[in-house]
C-alpha positions in Angstrom: -101.7 213.7 10.9 -103.4 210.5 9.8 -100.6 210.0 7.3 -98.0 210.4 10.0 -99.7 207.8 12.2 -99.9 205.4 9.2 -96.2 205.9 8.4 -95.2 205.2 12.0 -97.3 202.0 12.1 -95.8 200.9 8.8 -92.3 201.5 10.1 -92.9 199.6 13.3 -94.3 196.7 11.3 -91.2 196.8 9.1 -89.0 196.7 12.2 -90.9 193.7 13.7 -90.8 191.8 10.4 -87.0 192.5 10.2 -86.6 191.2 13.8 -88.4 188.0 12.9 -86.3 187.5 9.8 -83.1 188.1 11.8 -84.2 185.6 14.5 -85.0 183.0 11.9 -81.6 183.3 10.2 -79.3 183.7 13.2 -81.3 182.9 16.4 -81.3 184.9 19.6 -77.7 185.2 20.8 -76.3 187.6 18.2 -79.6 189.7 17.9 -79.0 193.4 18.4 -80.5 196.7 17.4 -77.7 196.9 14.7 -78.8 193.6 13.2 -82.4 194.6 13.2 -81.5 197.9 11.6 -79.5 196.2 8.8 -82.3 193.8 8.2 -84.9 196.6 8.0 -82.7 198.9 5.9 -82.8 201.7 8.4 -80.6 203.3 11.0 -80.1 201.9 14.5 -81.4 205.2 15.8 -84.6 204.8 13.9 -85.2 201.4 15.3 -84.6 202.6 18.9 -86.9 205.6 18.3 -89.8 203.2 17.6 -88.8 200.6 20.1 -86.6 202.1 22.8 -87.4 199.2 25.0 -86.1 195.8 23.7 -88.8 193.9 25.6 -91.5 196.0 23.8 -90.0 195.0 20.5 -90.1 191.3 21.5 -93.7 191.6 22.6 -94.5 193.1 19.2 -92.8 190.1 17.6 -94.9 187.8 19.7 -98.1 189.5 18.5 -97.0 189.5 14.9 -96.2 185.8 15.0 -99.6 185.0 16.5 -101.4 187.2 14.0 -100.0 185.2 11.1 -101.6 182.0 12.5 -104.9 183.7 13.3 -105.2 185.1 9.8 -104.4 181.7 8.1 -106.8 179.8 10.3 -109.7 182.2 10.0 -109.4 182.2 6.2 -109.6 178.5 6.1 -112.1 177.8 8.8 -114.7 180.0 7.3 -115.4 177.6 4.5 -115.5 174.3 6.6 -117.9 172.6 8.9 -117.8 169.8 11.5 -114.9 167.4 11.7 -113.4 169.0 8.6 -112.6 172.1 10.7 -110.6 170.0 13.3 -108.8 168.2 10.5 -107.9 171.6 8.9 -106.5 172.9 12.2 -104.4 169.8 12.8 -103.2 169.6 9.2 -102.2 173.3 9.3 -100.2 173.1 12.5 -98.3 170.1 11.2 -97.8 171.8 7.8 -99.9 169.3 5.9 -102.6 171.6 4.7 -102.8 172.0 0.9 -102.5 175.6 -0.2 -101.7 177.1 3.2 -98.3 176.6 4.7 -97.4 176.9 8.4 -95.3 180.1 8.9 -91.6 179.6 9.0 -91.1 181.0 12.5 -89.7 178.2 14.6 -86.4 179.8 15.4 -88.2 183.0 16.3 -90.5 181.1 18.7 -87.4 179.4 20.1 -86.0 182.8 20.9 -89.2 184.0 22.4 -89.3 180.9 24.7 -85.7 181.6 25.8 -86.5 185.3 26.5 -89.6 184.2 28.5 -87.4 182.7 31.2 -86.4 186.3 32.2 -89.4 188.3 31.1 -92.8 187.9 32.8 -94.4 190.0 30.1 -93.1 187.7 27.3 -94.0 184.6 29.3 -97.5 185.9 29.8 -97.9 186.8 26.1 -96.8 183.3 25.0 -98.9 181.5 27.5 -101.9 183.6 26.4 -101.2 182.7 22.8 -101.1 179.0 23.5 -104.1 179.2 25.8 -106.2 180.8 23.0 -105.1 178.0 20.6 -106.1 175.4 23.3 -109.5 177.1 23.8 -110.2 177.1 20.1 -109.2 173.5 19.7 -111.3 172.5 22.8 -114.3 174.1 21.2 -113.7 172.4 17.9 -113.2 169.0 19.5 -116.5 169.3 21.3 -118.4 170.4 18.2 -116.9 167.6 16.0 -117.0 164.9 18.7 -120.1 165.5 20.9 -119.4 162.2 22.8 -116.4 164.0 24.4 -117.0 165.5 27.8 -115.9 169.2 28.3 -113.0 168.0 30.4 -111.9 165.5 27.8 -112.0 168.1 25.1 -109.8 170.4 27.2 -107.3 167.7 28.0 -107.0 166.9 24.3 -106.5 170.5 23.4 -103.8 170.9 26.0 -102.1 167.7 24.9 -102.3 168.9 21.3 -100.6 172.3 22.1 -97.9 170.6 24.1 -97.3 168.0 21.3 -97.4 170.6 18.6 -94.7 172.7 20.2 -92.5 169.8 21.1 -92.8 168.4 17.6 -91.5 171.5 15.9 -88.6 171.7 18.3 -87.5 168.3 17.1 -88.2 168.9 13.4 -87.4 172.5 12.8 -84.8 173.1 15.6 -83.0 169.8 15.8 -83.4 168.8 12.2 -85.4 165.5 12.4 -86.9 164.6 9.0 -90.0 166.6 8.1 -91.6 163.2 7.3 -92.3 163.1 11.0 -95.0 165.7 10.4 -97.2 162.9 9.2 -96.2 160.5 12.0 -97.2 163.1 14.7 -100.4 164.0 12.8 -101.4 160.4 12.7 -100.6 160.0 16.4 -103.0 162.9 17.2 -105.8 161.2 15.2 -105.2 158.0 17.2 -105.3 160.0 20.5 -108.6 161.6 19.5 -110.0 158.2 18.6 -109.0 156.7 22.0 -110.6 159.6 23.9 -113.8 159.1 21.9 -113.8 155.4 22.7 -112.8 155.6 26.4 -113.9 159.0 27.6 -110.2 159.8 28.4 -110.7 162.3 31.2 -109.7 161.6 34.8 -110.2 165.2 36.1 -106.7 165.4 37.4 -106.4 169.2 36.9 -109.2 171.4 38.1 -108.4 174.2 35.7 -106.5 173.6 32.6 -104.1 176.5 31.6 -104.0 177.8 35.2 -100.9 179.7 36.0 -98.6 179.1 39.1 -97.7 182.8 39.2 
């Protein structure tokens, strides 16, 4: 029985990985069970057996994408302290970290954002992912820069997440030169410095990451 459970889990992971690969290569419009099956080297019926609901497959893709970041960040953060940790997080997200590259998943995330317009479950999953990133960064900002107020740290974290996503839409999706990774990273450093010097926060939002729905 244990072996059957393991085999099923391995197969589902293989399907999710194949879906991400197909999205990275072709984007969302042509994605189909047949395409995923071809990518995974299995039958369409096998894919549908494990993921009869297409939304469930896309939610599994969201979770798999997030796990790749979580693993990379945990492995690197464990050996760093203080401002070095913030620098590591920022360098990683802008693909400037030596030895650990940002996952090549931008087309897959583009597809997830597109699907989120029609799926509350996918929208909630993605918002939850970005909220966790924001909460982690807010904590790291406060530890590394104790002169920041909690509100200022939260503002910075929210701005970072927004900037990070928009940056990769320009670079990875629209094809702006990857040299802009360094430009955006430098802009974040200047932003942090300005918050440390001025306080930054105006308390314009009572609860950052609050949802309208």
